[in-house]
N, C-alpha and C positions, 0 to 999 in steps of 0.2 A: 504494500500500500504506500502511495506517495505521502510524504510527511511535510507539513507546512506550519509555519508560525504566522498567526493572524494578529495584527495590531487591533485589539478589541476594546471597544468603549462600553459595550452593553446596550447601546441604542438600537434603533430599528435597523439601520443599514448594516452594521457589523454583525448583528444577530442573524439577519438574513444571509449575509455572506458565510457565516459559520455553517448554517444548514445547507446552503448551496454547495459549498466546498465538499461537505460530506457526501452529498448527492453525486458529486463528480469523482468520488473515490479517494478523497484526501483524508488522511489522519491529521486532525487539527489541534494545534497547541495554542490556546488563547492567552494573550499577554495584555494585561491592562497596565499601561505605563502611567504611573502617578506623577504628574507635573503640577499638582495643586488644583486640578479641576474639582469643583464641588460635586458631591455625590451623596445621595441619601444613605447608601449602604454598599460599600465596596465588596464585602463578602457576599451580599446578595447578587451582585453582578457576576462574581465568579461561579456561584451556585447555578445561576441561569445558564452560563456557558456550559457547565457540566451536564445540566439537564438536556440541553440541546444536543449534546453528544461530543463535546470536546474531549480529546484524549487527556489533556491536562489544562488547567487554568490557574493563572498566578498573577499576583500584583508585583510589579517592580517599582519601588519607591525611589524616584530620582529628584525629588523636589528641591532639596538644598543643593545638590550637584548641578541641577539645571540653572538655578539662580546664580550660584557662585561662578561656574565655569562657562556659562553661555550668556546670561543676561548681564551680569556685572561688566564683563569686557565690552559689551555693546554700549553700556553707559559710559565707560571710560573713553570709548571712541566717539561718544556723542553721535552715534550712528542712527540716522533716521532715513527710512526709505522715501525717496522723493521729497526729502526735507520735512516730512510730516509724520509718517507712520513709525511707531516705536517698536515694531517687529515682534509683537507679542506672540502671534502664532508661529512665525518663522523661527523664533528662539527655541521652541519646544520640539520641533520636528527632527532635527538631527540626533537628539538624545533619545527620542522615542525609537527611531530607526536603530540606533546602536543597541538599546536594551533588547529589542526584538531579535537582532542578529546574535547577541550573546546567548539568548535562549535557543535559537536555532542551532548554534554550535553545540550547545549542551545536549540537546535531544536528537541531534543528527538530522535535522530537517534541511531539505534542499531548496525549499521555497519560502519566500517572505511575501505575505499578502497584506495589502492595505486597502482601505475603502475610499481613497481619494478619487475624484472624478478625472476624466480626461481633459477637462477645461481649466482646472485650477492650478495653483502653484504647489500644493502639497504633493501631488504626484511627482513633481520634479525634485522636491526636497527629499522625499523618501527614497526615490530611485537613485539619485546622485549620491546620497549618503551610503546606501547599501552597496552600490558598485564600487565606491571608493574604499569601503571597509572590507567587503567580502565579495570580490569579483566573481567567484565561482557560484554564488547563489543566484537563483532565478527569482526575479521580482514579478509577482502577479498582481495586476490591477484590474479586477473584474469589470469595473465600469468602462474600461477601454476595450472590453471583449464583446463582440457583437452577440455572441451566444448568451451572455448574461443580460445585455440590454434588451434583447428580444424576449427573454423570460420575464424581465422586470422593467417594462417601459415607464412605469410610474409608481407613485407611492401606494396607490390602491392595490396593485398587484403584490407589492411587498407585504402589505398588511394581510391580504388574503392568504399568502404563503405562510405567514406566522400563525394564522388561525388554523390552517390545514395541518401544520406541524406541531400545534400546541406550544408555540414559542410565545411567552408572555411579553407583550409590548404595552406601552402606555396608551391611553386614549388618543385617537388619531385626529384631533381637532387641528385643522390646517393652520399653521402659523403664517403671518404675513411676511416672514423672513426666517432665515436659519441663523444659528449662532454657534460659536465655539468658544469655550472658556477654559482658562487655566489660571495659575497664580498671578500672571502678569497682566492679563486683560480679558475682556470679552469682545469678540468680533460679531458683527451682524451684517448679513448680506443676503442677496437673492430675494425672491418674493417681490413684494411691493417696493423694495428698495431699488429694484432695477429701473424704476421710473424716476428719472432725475428731477421731475417736477414735484415729487413728494418730499416733504420736509422730514428727513430721516430722524432728526433729533426729537421731533414730535411723535413720529410713528413708533419708534423703538421703546420697549418697556425695559429700561436700563436696570441691570442687576447690581452694579457696584456703586453707582453714583446717584445722588439726587440732582435735580436741575439747579443751576445757579440761583434761579428765582426762589426756589424752596429752601436753599441753604440758610443757615442761621444768620441773623442780622447782627453778627458780631465777628470780630476777627479771631482766628485761632493761630497760635504760634507753634511751630514744630522745629526742633533742633536735631540735625543729623550729623553724626560724626563719621569721618572717613579715615581709613588707614591705607596708604599706598593706592589710593583711588577706589578702594572698595568700601561701601557703606557698612558700618559695624554696629551702630546704635541709633536709637530714636529716643529723644528726650531723656538721655542718660541711661537708658536701658539697653544693655548689650543683647543682641538677638541673633539667632541663626539666620542665614540668608533668606530663606523662604518666609520665616516668621517676620522678619523685618519688612519685607514687601507687603505681607498681609496687614501688618500694623499700619503702614502708610496707605494701603488701600482703604482701610477704615477711616483714617483721618482725612485723606483727600476726598473720599467718597461722600462723606457727610458735608463737605464744603463745595461740592459741585465741580471738582477739579478733574480734568483729564478726558473730556469728550472730544471726539474727532469725527468729522464727516468728510470723506475725500473720494475722488475718482483717481484710481491708480492704474499703472500699466503693469499687467501681469507678465510673467516670464514668457508665457506662450504667445504673447503678442496682442491680446485683446485688452481693452480698458474695462474696468469693473468698478463698481461703487461699493465702498465699505464704510460702515459706521463702527467706531471703536470707543471703548472706554478703558483708560489705563491710569487710574488715579495715582497709585504708588509709583509707577515708573515715571510718570510726568514729574512728580515731586523730586525723584532721585536725579533725573536728567538736569533739572533746574539747579538743585543744590550742588551737584558735582561741577557744573559749569561755573558756578559762582566761586567755588573753592579753588578750582584750578586757575582761575584768573589771577589768583595771588601767587600760585606756586610754579606755574610753567612759564618759561620765558617766551617772548614774542614769536621767534622763528619756529620753535618747536610746536607751539600752539597752532600757528598758521599751517605748518606741514601736516599736522594731525587733521586739521579742518579740510585740507585739500583731499586727503585720503579717505575721510569718513564716509562720503557718499559711495565710494567703491566698496568699502567694508559692508555697508548696509545692503548694497546691491548683491554682493556675494552671498550673504546670509539669506536674503529674500529669495534669491534664485535657487539656493540649495548647495552652494559650493563650500560648505563648512569644512569638510575633511579633504582639503586640497592644500598643496604646498604653499600657495600664496597666502592663504588664510593663516597657516601655521606661522609664517614669517611676520605677518601683520599683528598677530596676537603676541608674539615675542616682542615686537617693537613697542606695543602699547603697554605691556607689562613693565618694560624698562622705563618708558617715559613717565609712568604714573608713580614711580617710587617716592617722589617728593610730595604727592598730593595727599597730605595728611592734615586734618584739622576739623573744624566745626562750622556749620552754616545754620543760621536761624532764619526761617522763612515765616512769612505771614500769609495765611490763606483767608480769602474772603470772597464768597460767591463766585467761585470759578477762577479767581485771579490768584496769582502767586507773586508776592513781593519779597525782596530780601531785606531782613532787618539787620543782620550782622554776619561777618565772616572773619575767621581767624585761623592762622596756621603757624606752627613753629618754623615752617619753611617758606614763609611769605617773602616775596621779592619786592613787596611794596615798601618804599622808603619815603616817609612823610617829609623828611628833611630835603629830599630831592624834588618831590612832587609839589610841595607847598607853593601857593601863589602869593604868600605873604613875603615880607622882606627877610633877608638873611637866607638861611638854608645852605645846603651844600652844593647846589648846582650853579655853575658859573655861566650865565646867559651869553657872555661874549664868546664862549666856545662854539656856539651855534653858527657864528659867522664863518669860521673856517670849514665847519661841517657842510654848510650849504654851498660854499664855493666849490668844494670837491664834488658834491652831488650834482651840481649844475654844470660841471665841466663838459660832459658830452653834449648837453643841449646848447651850450655856447658855441662849441666848435661846429656843430651842425648848422646853427643859425648863420654863421658866417658864410657857409657854402650854399645852404638852401634857405633862402629868406621865406618866412611864412607870411601869408596874407592875413591881416587881422583888422 
C-alpha cells in the first residue's frame, strides 16, 4: 500500500482529502502542525482523523520555533510583502512542510499531501519547501488533479461525501469569505471579498481585533524589550516567543491595531484581494523599527531596507530553504546584534505612537544633534564636506551647462 503524510487541519477539505486518499489506496498518516491556530479540541481533531481511517494521527507543536526562527527574523528584516503584508500565512508554511517531511521520514512515507489549491500561493510554499528539503519525495496536491476536481467540483459534493462516509463536519452555512488563522494573524479572502466594491473591513467578522471606533476612549501604553533584535518581554514580563505574540495580540486587538485590506500579486501571476489582521506583529514591527533607529548606523540600515523587499518576496513565494535565504538570515543575525533595548508605545484607536526608546547601544548623541548653542559638532566642518561632495557636479557643470 502506498504511504503518505497529509498536512491535516481537521476541517472539511482535509477530512475529505483523508477519505479520498484512502479510497485511492493510500495509507494515510495525518499530521496536525500546531502554529498557534485556535482550536476547540486538538485531541478531538486527531480522534476524527483516526475514525476516518488514518493509519496514524499526531500533533507536532512548533509554535515557539515558528515564532523564534521564522517570524522574528522577518521582523528584524522589516520584511513586508509589497510594502504592506506582514506575511502571517507565509511564515507558517515552510515549518509546516518541514514537520510533515520529518514524519514522512519517520514512517517511511513516499508522498507528502497538502490541501492547497492550484490558484494560490500555499501550493508553491509547500512544494518548494518539500523539494528543497526532500527531493526524493512526491508532492501530491489533489486540487491540481482533474480526477479529484471532477469528484468534488464544489462544497456541496464534499459535504455529501462526508455524510456518505460518516465523516463529522461542522454545519455547512456558507460563509461570505474563507479564513486562515495562526498565532501571527488571521487572513480573509474569497467569497464576497472578490468584489472590490465591497468594503472588506465592514464585511469581515474580525476575530483578533475590535474596530478602531469601538476601541477604548483612552490610550494604553505597552513596553517591549529586545535583545539582539529579538523581542523578549512585554511590560517587564519575560515571555516565550509565541506567548509574547499572543500577549501583544490581546493588547493590540482591544485597541483596534493591525487591520489591513490590500490587493496583492500572487506568485502564480494573478492579483487577489486579502483582508488581514495582525495586531501583535504590527506592534512588534513598529517597536523594532523605533529601537533600531538608535542602534544601527545609516548605511547598514539603508542596505537592510534595500534588501527587505526581496526577503519578503522570497518568503511569500516559498523560497525559504534556499541558499540565498540562508545567507540573508546570517546577514540579519549579525546586523541585529546591537539592537538591544526598550521601546514604549502608545496605542489609541488603531494608531501607534512612540513614547520613548532607549538602548545601551544607542548611537544617538545629544551633544552632536542639539540645535542649541555649544555641543560637540563643529558646523564649519560642513563647508569642506560639501565642497568635496559637490566636486563632481562642479566639474560636470563646466563641461555640460544645465538649462535652468
